[in-house]
N, C-alpha and C positions, 0 to 999 in steps of 0.2 A: 504494500500500500504506500510505498515511498514514491513521491512524485518527482522531485528533483532535489538537488543539493539545497539543504536548508528548509525544505518543506516536507511535510508528511500528511497523509490522509488517515483519518480515523473514522471508524463506524461506531455508532452509539445506539443502543436499544434502550428505550425508556418505557417503564412499566405503566400500567393504568393509574397507579398512585403517584406518578411523577418522579419516581426514583430510577436512576440509571442502573439497569440490571446487567448490562454486558457492554464491553468495549473491546474493539479489535484495532490494532495498528501494527505496522511493520516494525521490527526491532530497530532501535536507534543504534544498535551495535554495542551497547553497554547494559548488562543486566540491571545495574543499580539505576541507571537513567530510565530504563523501561519500567521498573517498579515505581519510581517516583512519578512518571507521567501517568501510569495507570491509576495511582492513588489520587492524583490531581483531577483526573477525568471522572472518577467515580465518587469522590468525597464531597461533592457539591450539595448533598442533601436533596431535599424535595424541590422541585420546580415550583414557581409561584402558582401555576395552574397545571393540572394533569394534561397530557396531550389529548387531542381529539381522538375518539375511538377508531376513526377511519384513517388516522395519520399513517402514511407509508413509513416503514422502518426497514433497515436502520437509517438513522440520521447520519448523513455523511458530511464531515467537516474537514477542510484543509487547514493545517496548522503551519504557520511560519515559525521556524525555529531559529533563534538568535542567541548568541552568547549572553550570559547574565552580566550586565555592566557592573553589578555590585560584587561579583565574584572576587576580583582582585582585592577589594577592601576587606572582604571576609576571610581571605586566605591568611594563614599564619605567616608571620614574618620569615620563618625558616623556609617556607615554600617559595616565597618571593626571591630568596637568594639562591635557590637551587639552580645549577647550570642547565 
């Protein structure tokens, strides 16, 4: 489901109660990053309103992936000095 460098496509299924029940996406190439993305996509809780009963699923979304601009500030000083 990878579309091009820096983008990914995900498919999301939403239950009648408004909870995301399933998410699929191509691996980002790092198991930790995959787990974090999966958690972010499913941890949103309930939608403001449940989807209409006749809504086609899965919901397909294209994500634009970019480096975290705060990552350098959050990195330990020893990591910043590594060769």
